[in-house]
PAKEVO-814469 format. One record per residue (C-alpha): residue number from 0; residue in three letters; x, y, z. Coordinates in Angstrom, 2 decimals. Layout:
(NUM, ala, (X, Y, Z))
...
***
This chain:
(0, met, (0.00, 0.00, 0.00))
(1, asn, (1.59, 3.25, -1.17))
(2, ser, (-0.70, 5.70, 0.65))
(3, lys, (-2.88, 5.93, 3.71))
(4, pro, (-6.67, 5.64, 3.44))
(5, lys, (-8.20, 9.07, 2.90))
(6, ile, (-11.13, 10.43, 4.90))
(7, leu, (-13.16, 13.42, 3.68))
(8, ile, (-14.55, 15.63, 6.46))
(9, val, (-17.02, 18.34, 5.46))
(10, asp, (-18.11, 21.11, 7.87))
(11, asp, (-18.58, 24.85, 7.34))
(12, lys, (-17.26, 25.66, 10.83))
(13, pro, (-13.44, 25.56, 11.13))
(14, glu, (-13.65, 24.81, 14.88))
(15, asn, (-15.58, 21.62, 14.10))
(16, leu, (-12.92, 20.53, 11.61))
(17, val, (-10.24, 21.13, 14.27))
(18, ala, (-12.21, 19.05, 16.76))
(19, leu, (-12.57, 16.15, 14.29))
(20, arg, (-8.89, 16.41, 13.40))
(21, thr, (-7.98, 16.15, 17.08))
(22, val, (-10.22, 13.14, 17.71))
(23, leu, (-8.84, 11.25, 14.69))
(24, lys, (-5.17, 12.22, 15.05))
(25, asp, (-4.05, 8.74, 16.21))
(26, leu, (-5.60, 6.89, 13.28))
(27, asp, (-3.30, 5.94, 10.40))
(28, ile, (-5.28, 7.94, 7.86))
(29, glu, (-5.04, 11.08, 5.73))
(30, leu, (-7.70, 13.72, 6.36))
(31, ile, (-8.94, 15.93, 3.54))
(32, glu, (-11.03, 18.85, 4.77))
(33, ala, (-13.76, 20.83, 3.00))
(34, thr, (-15.81, 23.77, 4.34))
(35, ser, (-18.63, 23.55, 1.79))
(36, gly, (-20.46, 21.07, -0.39))
(37, asn, (-18.81, 22.46, -3.54))
(38, asp, (-15.34, 22.11, -2.03))
(39, ala, (-16.19, 18.55, -1.07))
(40, leu, (-17.26, 17.69, -4.63))
(41, lys, (-14.02, 19.16, -5.98))
(42, ala, (-12.07, 17.04, -3.48))
(43, thr, (-13.76, 13.85, -4.73))
(44, leu, (-12.45, 14.61, -8.21))
(45, arg, (-8.85, 14.76, -6.94))
(46, his, (-8.90, 11.94, -4.37))
(47, asp, (-10.24, 8.45, -3.78))
(48, phe, (-11.85, 8.34, -0.35))
(49, ala, (-12.46, 5.42, 1.98))
(50, leu, (-15.11, 7.36, 3.95))
(51, ala, (-16.75, 10.79, 4.23))
(52, leu, (-17.94, 12.57, 7.38))
(53, leu, (-20.67, 15.07, 6.46))
(54, asp, (-22.17, 17.86, 8.48))
(55, ile, (-25.83, 18.46, 7.64))
(56, gln, (-26.36, 22.14, 8.39))
(57, met, (-24.28, 24.06, 5.84))
(58, pro, (-25.08, 27.14, 3.69))
(59, glu, (-25.68, 26.90, -0.07))
(60, met, (-25.59, 23.08, -0.10))
(61, asp, (-26.53, 21.11, 3.00))
(62, gly, (-25.36, 17.59, 3.80))
(63, tyr, (-28.47, 15.96, 2.38))
(64, glu, (-28.00, 17.67, -0.99))
(65, leu, (-24.30, 16.77, -1.01))
(66, ala, (-25.14, 13.14, -0.26))
(67, thr, (-27.62, 13.05, -3.15))
(68, ile, (-24.99, 14.33, -5.59))
(69, leu, (-22.36, 11.89, -4.27))
(70, arg, (-24.71, 8.99, -4.87))
(71, glu, (-25.44, 10.17, -8.42))
(72, glu, (-21.77, 10.39, -9.43))
(73, glu, (-20.20, 7.15, -10.67))
(74, lys, (-16.95, 7.65, -8.76))
(75, thr, (-18.66, 8.21, -5.39))
(76, ala, (-21.82, 6.14, -5.87))
(77, his, (-20.61, 3.57, -3.36))
(78, leu, (-18.61, 5.86, -1.06))
(79, pro, (-19.68, 5.21, 2.55))
(80, phe, (-20.48, 8.34, 4.55))
(81, ile, (-21.54, 9.22, 8.08))
(82, phe, (-23.74, 12.20, 8.95))
(83, ile, (-22.63, 14.23, 11.99))
(84, ser, (-25.08, 16.82, 13.28))
(85, ala, (-25.87, 18.80, 16.43))
(86, val, (-29.24, 20.10, 15.18))
(87, tyr, (-30.87, 17.54, 12.89))
(88, thr, (-30.99, 14.70, 15.41))
(89, asp, (-34.69, 13.87, 15.58))
(90, asn, (-35.98, 10.55, 14.25))
(91, leu, (-37.34, 12.13, 11.08))
(92, asn, (-33.94, 13.58, 10.14))
(93, val, (-32.10, 10.42, 11.15))
(94, phe, (-34.42, 8.44, 8.85))
(95, lys, (-33.88, 10.98, 6.08))
(96, gly, (-30.12, 10.58, 6.52))
(97, tyr, (-30.32, 6.83, 6.07))
(98, glu, (-32.66, 7.35, 3.13))
(99, lys, (-29.94, 9.44, 1.46))
(100, gly, (-27.57, 6.50, 1.75))
(101, ala, (-25.76, 7.21, 5.03))
(102, phe, (-24.09, 4.25, 6.69))
(103, ser, (-24.43, 5.82, 10.12))
(104, phe, (-25.73, 8.92, 11.92))
(105, ile, (-23.89, 10.48, 14.88))
(106, ala, (-25.36, 13.28, 17.00))
(107, lys, (-23.19, 16.02, 18.50))
(108, pro, (-21.79, 16.07, 21.07))
(109, phe, (-20.51, 12.53, 20.48))
(110, gln, (-18.19, 10.22, 22.31))
(111, pro, (-14.85, 10.13, 20.47))
(112, glu, (-14.58, 6.36, 20.96))
(113, ile, (-17.82, 5.76, 19.06))
(114, leu, (-16.66, 7.80, 16.07))
(115, ile, (-13.19, 6.20, 16.12))
(116, asn, (-14.70, 2.69, 16.22))
(117, lys, (-17.03, 3.42, 13.31))
(118, ile, (-14.24, 4.94, 11.22))
(119, ser, (-11.89, 2.04, 12.06))
(120, tyr, (-14.53, -0.37, 10.81))
(121, phe, (-14.80, 1.39, 7.47))
(122, ile, (-11.02, 1.72, 7.15))
(123, asp, (-10.59, -2.02, 7.70))
(124, lys, (-13.33, -2.72, 5.16))
(125, his, (-11.68, -0.34, 2.68))
(126, leu, (-8.28, -2.00, 3.11))
(127, gln, (-9.84, -5.44, 2.64))
(128, glu, (-11.54, -4.30, -0.56))
(129, ile, (-8.25, -2.90, -1.90))
(130, ala, (-6.43, -6.13, -1.01))
(131, leu, (-9.14, -8.17, -2.73))
(132, phe, (-9.05, -5.90, -5.78))
(133, glu, (-5.27, -6.21, -6.05))
(134, leu, (-5.47, -9.98, -5.61))
(135, asn, (-8.11, -10.27, -8.34))
(136, lys, (-6.03, -8.07, -10.61))
(137, glu, (-2.96, -10.21, -9.96))
(138, leu, (-4.98, -13.37, -10.68))
(139, glu, (-6.32, -11.79, -13.85))
(140, asn, (-2.80, -10.92, -14.99))
(141, lys, (-1.58, -14.42, -14.14))
(142, asn, (-4.47, -15.88, -16.09))
(143, lys, (-3.64, -13.71, -19.11))
(144, glu, (-0.01, -14.82, -18.87))
(145, leu, (-1.10, -18.45, -18.65))
(146, val, (-3.38, -18.09, -21.68))
(147, leu, (-0.53, -16.50, -23.63))
(148, ile, (1.92, -19.23, -22.59))
(149, asn, (-0.58, -21.95, -23.56))
(150, lys, (-1.11, -20.33, -26.95))
(151, glu, (2.63, -20.11, -27.49))
(152, leu, (3.08, -23.75, -26.47))
(153, glu, (0.28, -24.84, -28.78))
(154, ala, (1.76, -22.83, -31.65))
(155, phe, (5.21, -24.31, -30.93))
(156, asn, (3.73, -27.79, -30.70))
(157, tyr, (1.92, -27.35, -34.02))
(158, thr, (4.94, -25.86, -35.80))
(159, val, (7.39, -28.50, -34.57))
(160, ser, (4.99, -31.33, -35.34))
(161, his, (4.24, -29.93, -38.78))
(162, asp, (7.92, -29.35, -39.61))
(163, leu, (8.86, -32.86, -38.47))
(164, arg, (6.53, -34.45, -40.97))
(165, ala, (8.61, -33.69, -44.08))
(166, pro, (11.94, -35.26, -42.96))
(167, leu, (10.02, -38.17, -41.48))
(168, arg, (8.34, -38.83, -44.83))
(169, his, (11.78, -38.81, -46.44))
(170, ile, (13.08, -41.37, -43.94))
(171, gly, (10.10, -43.67, -44.45))
(172, gly, (10.16, -43.24, -48.22))
(173, phe, (13.87, -44.02, -48.63))
(174, val, (13.65, -47.00, -46.27))
(175, asp, (10.82, -48.40, -48.43))
(176, leu, (12.94, -47.83, -51.56))
(177, leu, (15.90, -49.63, -49.99))
(178, ile, (13.73, -52.60, -49.08))
(179, lys, (12.16, -52.66, -52.53))
(180, asn, (15.28, -52.14, -54.69))
(181, asn, (18.22, -53.25, -52.58))
(182, ser, (16.94, -55.99, -50.27))
(183, ser, (19.00, -58.62, -52.18))
(184, gln, (22.18, -56.79, -51.19))
(185, leu, (21.35, -56.93, -47.47))
(186, asp, (21.61, -59.83, -45.09))
(187, glu, (18.92, -60.78, -42.58))
(188, thr, (20.31, -58.41, -39.95))
(189, gly, (20.33, -55.47, -42.36))
(190, leu, (16.73, -56.14, -43.40))
(191, arg, (15.72, -56.37, -39.73))
(192, tyr, (17.34, -52.98, -39.09))
(193, leu, (15.44, -51.44, -42.00))
(194, lys, (12.20, -52.94, -40.73))
(195, ile, (12.81, -51.41, -37.28))
(196, ile, (13.55, -48.01, -38.89))
(197, ser, (10.38, -48.25, -40.98))
(198, glu, (8.20, -49.22, -38.01))
(199, ser, (9.75, -46.50, -35.82))
(200, ser, (9.19, -43.93, -38.57))
(201, his, (5.55, -44.97, -38.85))
(202, glu, (5.15, -44.82, -35.05))
(203, met, (6.65, -41.33, -34.93))
(204, gly, (4.30, -40.24, -37.71))
(205, thr, (1.38, -41.47, -35.63))
(206, leu, (2.68, -39.54, -32.62))
(207, ile, (3.04, -36.36, -34.69))
(208, asp, (-0.51, -36.71, -36.02))
(209, ala, (-1.72, -37.17, -32.45))
(210, leu, (0.14, -34.04, -31.33))
(211, leu, (-1.39, -32.04, -34.16))
(212, thr, (-4.87, -33.27, -33.18))
(213, phe, (-4.20, -32.42, -29.55))
(214, ser, (-3.02, -28.93, -30.55))
(215, arg, (-6.08, -28.30, -32.73))
(216, leu, (-8.43, -29.29, -29.90))
(217, gly, (-7.17, -26.35, -27.86))
(218, arg, (-7.63, -23.80, -30.63))
(219, ala, (-10.80, -24.79, -32.44))
(220, glu, (-13.85, -22.65, -31.67))
(221, leu, (-16.70, -24.57, -30.05))
(222, gln, (-19.87, -24.92, -32.12))
(223, arg, (-22.42, -25.66, -29.42))
(224, lys, (-25.72, -27.33, -30.25))
(225, lys, (-28.18, -29.77, -28.65))
(226, ile, (-26.91, -33.35, -28.79))
(227, asn, (-29.03, -36.51, -28.69))
(228, ser, (-26.58, -38.56, -26.63))
(229, lys, (-28.11, -41.99, -27.23))
(230, val, (-28.21, -41.51, -31.00))
(231, met, (-24.59, -40.36, -30.95))
(232, val, (-23.38, -43.32, -28.85))
(233, asn, (-25.22, -45.87, -31.00))
(234, arg, (-23.74, -44.27, -34.12))
(235, val, (-20.23, -44.50, -32.65))
(236, leu, (-20.79, -48.17, -31.69))
(237, lys, (-21.69, -49.00, -35.30))
(238, asn, (-18.24, -47.79, -36.36))
(239, phe, (-16.74, -50.61, -34.26))
(240, asn, (-18.79, -53.42, -35.87))
(241, asp, (-15.69, -55.00, -37.42))
(242, glu, (-13.92, -55.06, -34.05))
(243, leu, (-16.99, -56.58, -32.37))
(244, glu, (-17.22, -59.40, -34.88))
(245, gly, (-16.34, -62.76, -33.36))
(246, arg, (-16.24, -61.46, -29.78))
(247, asn, (-18.47, -62.50, -26.92))
(248, ile, (-19.41, -59.02, -25.79))
(249, glu, (-22.47, -57.45, -24.17))
(250, ile, (-22.98, -53.69, -24.52))
(251, asn, (-25.78, -52.04, -22.55))
(252, val, (-26.71, -48.44, -23.34))
(253, ser, (-29.22, -46.83, -20.98))
(254, asp, (-31.53, -43.91, -21.81))
(255, leu, (-28.80, -41.28, -21.94))
(256, pro, (-29.76, -37.66, -21.19))
(257, asp, (-29.39, -35.16, -23.99))
(258, thr, (-26.72, -32.51, -23.61))
(259, ser, (-25.30, -29.53, -25.48))
(260, gly, (-21.83, -29.03, -26.89))
(261, asp, (-19.70, -29.25, -29.98))
(262, glu, (-21.05, -32.32, -31.76))
(263, asn, (-17.78, -33.29, -33.45))
(264, leu, (-15.74, -32.95, -30.26))
(265, ile, (-18.21, -34.79, -27.98))
(266, asn, (-18.37, -37.52, -30.64))
(267, gln, (-14.57, -37.79, -30.38))
(268, val, (-14.91, -38.25, -26.60))
(269, trp, (-17.22, -41.22, -27.10))
(270, val, (-15.01, -42.69, -29.83))
(271, asn, (-11.99, -42.64, -27.50))
(272, leu, (-13.80, -43.98, -24.43))
(273, ile, (-15.64, -46.76, -26.29))
(274, ser, (-12.43, -47.71, -28.12))
(275, asn, (-10.64, -48.02, -24.77))
(276, ala, (-13.42, -50.13, -23.28))
(277, leu, (-13.31, -52.49, -26.25))
(278, lys, (-9.51, -52.68, -26.18))
(279, tyr, (-9.11, -53.40, -22.48))
(280, thr, (-11.85, -56.09, -22.44))
(281, arg, (-10.32, -57.92, -25.39))
(282, asn, (-8.88, -60.71, -23.21))
(283, lys, (-12.11, -61.38, -21.31))
(284, glu, (-14.06, -64.54, -22.10))
(285, lys, (-17.19, -62.40, -21.98))
(286, ala, (-16.81, -58.65, -22.10))
(287, val, (-19.50, -56.44, -20.55))
(288, ile, (-19.70, -52.70, -21.22))
(289, glu, (-22.30, -50.38, -19.68))
(290, ile, (-22.91, -46.82, -20.83))
(291, gly, (-25.10, -44.44, -18.84))
(292, gly, (-25.62, -40.90, -17.66))
(293, lys, (-27.61, -38.55, -15.48))
(294, ile, (-28.26, -34.84, -14.96))
(295, glu, (-26.93, -33.51, -11.68))
(296, asn, (-27.35, -29.82, -10.80))
(297, asp, (-25.97, -27.86, -13.77))
(298, lys, (-23.95, -30.79, -15.19))
(299, thr, (-24.70, -33.81, -17.33))
(300, ile, (-22.55, -36.74, -16.18))
(301, phe, (-21.83, -39.73, -18.41))
(302, tyr, (-20.01, -42.96, -17.64))
(303, ile, (-18.72, -46.02, -19.47))
(304, lys, (-18.02, -49.10, -17.38))
(305, asp, (-16.19, -52.25, -18.46))
(306, asn, (-15.03, -55.50, -16.87))
(307, gly, (-11.62, -55.43, -18.51))
(308, ala, (-8.00, -55.16, -17.39))
(309, gly, (-8.51, -52.16, -15.09))
(310, phe, (-5.63, -50.23, -13.56))
(311, asp, (-4.07, -49.35, -10.21))
(312, met, (-5.79, -46.24, -8.81))
(313, lys, (-2.52, -44.96, -7.36))
(314, tyr, (-1.58, -44.03, -10.94))
(315, ser, (-4.92, -42.36, -11.71))
(316, asp, (-3.33, -38.90, -11.77))
(317, lys, (-1.47, -39.96, -14.94))
(318, leu, (-4.55, -41.12, -16.82))
(319, phe, (-5.36, -37.93, -18.68))
(320, gly, (-1.81, -36.75, -19.37))
(321, val, (-0.19, -36.63, -22.80))
(322, phe, (1.65, -39.87, -23.71))
(323, gln, (0.85, -41.45, -20.34))
(324, arg, (0.25, -45.20, -20.41))
(325, leu, (-0.66, -47.50, -17.52))
(326, his, (-0.22, -50.74, -19.48))
(327, lys, (2.68, -52.21, -21.45))
(328, ala, (2.61, -51.54, -25.19))
(329, arg, (3.02, -55.26, -25.89))
(330, asp, (-0.22, -55.96, -24.00))
(331, phe, (-2.37, -53.14, -25.36))
(332, glu, (-1.55, -50.97, -28.35))
(333, gly, (-1.82, -47.18, -28.21))
(334, ile, (0.28, -44.04, -27.93))
(335, gly, (-1.18, -42.58, -24.74))
(336, ile, (-2.88, -39.46, -26.04))
(337, gly, (-6.53, -40.52, -26.44))
(338, leu, (-7.53, -39.73, -22.85))
(339, ala, (-5.57, -36.47, -22.97))
(340, asn, (-7.75, -35.47, -25.94))
(341, val, (-10.86, -36.51, -24.02))
(342, asn, (-9.82, -34.42, -21.04))
(343, arg, (-9.07, -31.35, -23.15))
(344, ile, (-12.44, -31.54, -24.92))
(345, val, (-14.34, -32.04, -21.65))
(346, leu, (-12.54, -29.15, -19.93))
(347, arg, (-13.48, -26.88, -22.83))
(348, his, (-17.10, -27.87, -22.22))
(349, gly, (-16.91, -26.78, -18.58))
(350, gly, (-16.70, -30.33, -17.24))
(351, lys, (-14.13, -32.74, -15.84))
(352, cys, (-12.95, -36.34, -16.26))
(353, trp, (-12.29, -38.97, -13.63))
(354, ala, (-12.14, -42.74, -13.32))
(355, glu, (-12.57, -45.59, -10.83))
(356, ser, (-10.88, -48.95, -11.25))
(357, glu, (-9.28, -52.03, -9.77))
(358, val, (-6.64, -54.14, -11.45))
(359, gly, (-8.25, -57.10, -13.23))
(360, lys, (-11.77, -55.96, -12.35))
(361, gly, (-12.49, -53.36, -14.98))
(362, ala, (-12.76, -49.59, -14.98))
(363, thr, (-15.42, -46.89, -15.05))
(364, phe, (-14.67, -43.62, -16.80))
(365, phe, (-16.77, -40.55, -16.06))
(366, phe, (-17.00, -37.19, -17.76))
(367, ser, (-19.28, -34.22, -17.20))
(368, val, (-20.51, -31.46, -19.50))
(369, ser, (-21.77, -28.08, -18.29))
(370, asn, (-25.41, -27.36, -19.13))
(371, asn, (-24.90, -23.58, -18.95))
***
């Protein structure tokens, strides 16, 4: 805090100003004095006040008129003030004072302790409001910095991923040409090396594509509309017909509540979650998948439950991170970005993702979407 809280005291009698100055001398404040309503209004243009002490009986402009003008001006509309009067102390005038917006009414002669206590209260309130304002401003600035950093990271991610594609295509292309045209000149070890290079090149290409998708999810503008959830889920399930063929699998879809959001992005959420459920139940003699949802307060909550491999909950904080995997690649394929995409989409829809699981006993994934 660079300056002390300022108190405006308005009284047309200099001896009254001296008396107030004496009573308030021990408070850590700055007093600004005015001997008329006009002087007081001029002072409010030059200073920001925590509180005003107004005398009522003044020539030209009395305290009531001054209070009315203060309340009409944007800068002083919320300025707390206390009426101090030796004459206008009857109930009618006290009521009129409160009607004009006074926070308190003190009759002269007054006990100094009462005035000091009232002023201390407003000073403390003023300091709290300033501290809160500064904290909010700091949070706002931090948020702007964070948004800027995220945009820069996304731009960097997109640029690097995009620029990596060209040399990667060259690597894959020349490896394919070597295998096609020069395989007779290579022994078994050399061919194995080329195969590893080719597979690694393809895997890196998949990772780059995933990064580009992840980057786009953070930048694309949401196109919100009403979504028939059950129709969407059934449509997504049809896309997995080939994978379902030959499997002993039971999929139960309850009457899902409708929601609102970006249809393409919410569809991607279901694609990823259903794909995971199918993948991690692959080794079950009979796979069971349940899909449901409910409306709770201002959120629509969906879940997909399976009886598959499950995972250890102590690693649950890694679930929705980029390139985080809780299972060995040799057991279940994947690059570890699907759930990160799900989480990013859900966060952009004002919701959150979480999961419950036990190793060998399946998993339940939840996500919510804001209805506002």
